[in-house]
N, C-alpha and C positions, 0 to 999 in steps of 0.2 A: 590784484597786486599781491605778490607774496611778501609777507613780513618775515625777515630773517630772525632766527632765535637770538635772544639776548640773555645775559647772565651777569651776576655780580657776586663778589666774595668779599667778606669783611672779616678781618682778623683782629684779635685783642691780645694785649701783652700778658694776659693771665686768664684765669677763669672769670667769665663775666656773668653777673647775676641777671642781666637782661640783654636782649638783642636790640641794638640801636644802629641807625644809619642816618647820614645826612639826606636831606630831601629838598628838592625845589618844588614849591607849590605855586600854581598860577591859575588864573581865570581861564576856562576853556575858550578856544577861538570861536566856537559856535555861539557864545554868549556876548561876544564883543561887537560893537557897532563898527561900521566901516572906518578904518583909520585909527581906531582906538587901540592903545597898547595894553597888553595884559599886565595886571598887577601881579608881582612875584614876591616870594618870600623864601629865603633859605632857612630851614629850621631842622630840628632833630625829630626823627620818627622812631617810635617804639613798635617793635613787631610783637603782636599778641595773638597767639593761636587760640586763646580763649574768647576772642571777640569774633562774632560772626561777620560783622561788617567793619569797614574802616571808618575813622572819625577824624574830625579836625577840632582843635581847641577854639574856644570862643575868642581868645585874644588873637590867634592867627587869622580867624575869619574876619575880625575887625580890621587887621592890618591890610587885608586884601580887599576890603570893602565889598565882601561877598553879599549877594542878595539871595535869600532863601527861595528855592523854587517850590518847596512844599514843606510840610511838617511830618514828624514821625513820632509815634508813641514808643518810648524806650523804657523797658522794665529793668530794674536793678534791685539792690538790697534796700534802697530807700523807697521802693514802690515804683509806680509808673509815672513818668513825666513826659511832657510834650517838648520836643526839640526841633530845631530848624534842620532842614536837609539842603545841602548845597551840591553843586557840581564843580569839580576841580580837575586840573591836570596835575600829575605827579611825575617828576623825573628823579629816579633813584640813582645811586652811583653807577658808573659805567654806562650812563645814558639809557638805563632801563626805564621805558616810559609807559605809564598807564594813563590813558586819556578819557575824559568825560566820566570820571569816577564819582558816583554818588556817595557823599559822606555825611554823617550825622554830627552835629555840633555837640561837644562834650565840655564840661566845666574844666577849667585849669586847676591844677593842684594848688593848695594854699600853704603858706608858711605857718610858723607857730603863732603869728599875730593875726592870722586869718586873711592875709593879703594874697592875692592871686599871683602865682609864680609862673613865669613863661619858660619852664624847663624843657618842654617839648611842644611841638606844634601839630603833629599828626600821629595817629595810631593806625598801624597797618594790621588789618584783620584778615580773616580767612577768605574774604572775597578776593583779595589779591593773592594770598598764599596759594589758593587752589587753582590759580591760573598756570601754575607750573610745578616745579619740584623744589622743596625747601628742606635743608638739612643743617643740623648743628653738630659739630664734633668738638671734643675737648682733648685732643691728642697732645701728649707731653705737657699737660697743664695749661694749654692755650686754647681758648674758645675761638672757633672759626664757624661763621655762618655763610652758606652759599645758597643761591637761589637762581633758577633759570626758568625762562618761558620760551615756548610752551613746554609741557612735560615731555621728557625724552624717553624714559623707560622706567620700569618698576624697580624700586630699591627694596631689597630684602636682606637685612642684616642676619637674620636667622639662617637663611639658605647659605649665605657666604660663610658664616662661622661653622656651620655643619660641614661644609666642603673642606675648610681648612682643618678641622678636627679629624676628618676622615684621612687626610694625607698624613697628619701627625701620628695617628694611631697605626697606619700602615707602615710608616717609617720605624716606629718603635717595635712593632711585631717582627719586622724584618731584621731586627738586631743591628741596624745601621747607626753610625755615630753622627754627631753634629757636624763633623767635617766631611761626611760622605755627601755625594751628590743627592739633591732632593729628588724623591721618586716621582715628583710631578712632571719631570722632564724639562725643567727650565734650564738645566745646565749649571745652576748655582749650587753652592754648598747649602745643606739643609739649614744651618744657622743663619744664613743670609737670605733665606727664602721663607718657606712655611714655618721654619723653626726659630724665627726671630723672637727672642725673649723666652724660648721654651727650653726646659731642661729634660733631656731624654734619660729616663730611669730604667 
């Protein structure tokens, strides 16, 4: 069976210090008894390119009554600890689904009084991010994250910028004005094409 590509895009009203999305977490169908309904929880997910694997908070795991299928040694700044390992299904915005995902339990953050805070439920790590293409832009002061599965093609900002700069330099050397047709052949004026935001000197 061919699985069609899926994608999601999340925009923010300004520059965002972190990438978050809503997520529906549930017990995988493979772990359910006949006729048993999957436990589900809508929560916030934080995308973390510094995490090799995805994780679920202890409070979210309890809400879903998840049963660990194994344990994992996790190393961090506080040393190495033993944590539970669960299997979950995740549905991201735009119905992007990741099924039978192994996740490690992590502690919930705490407030100033040491009480556990249910501020997010899932941490999206590189195990999910490397399933496709992930990009973050901050055009015009607004953060936008977009993600697609599977990977479609290589993104190379250096190659793109070099190509744009080659056109700008050729336009300048030719002595053309901003109102002249762009030499890339688009038919647009330079200032509306490769010359957006560029001053020809």
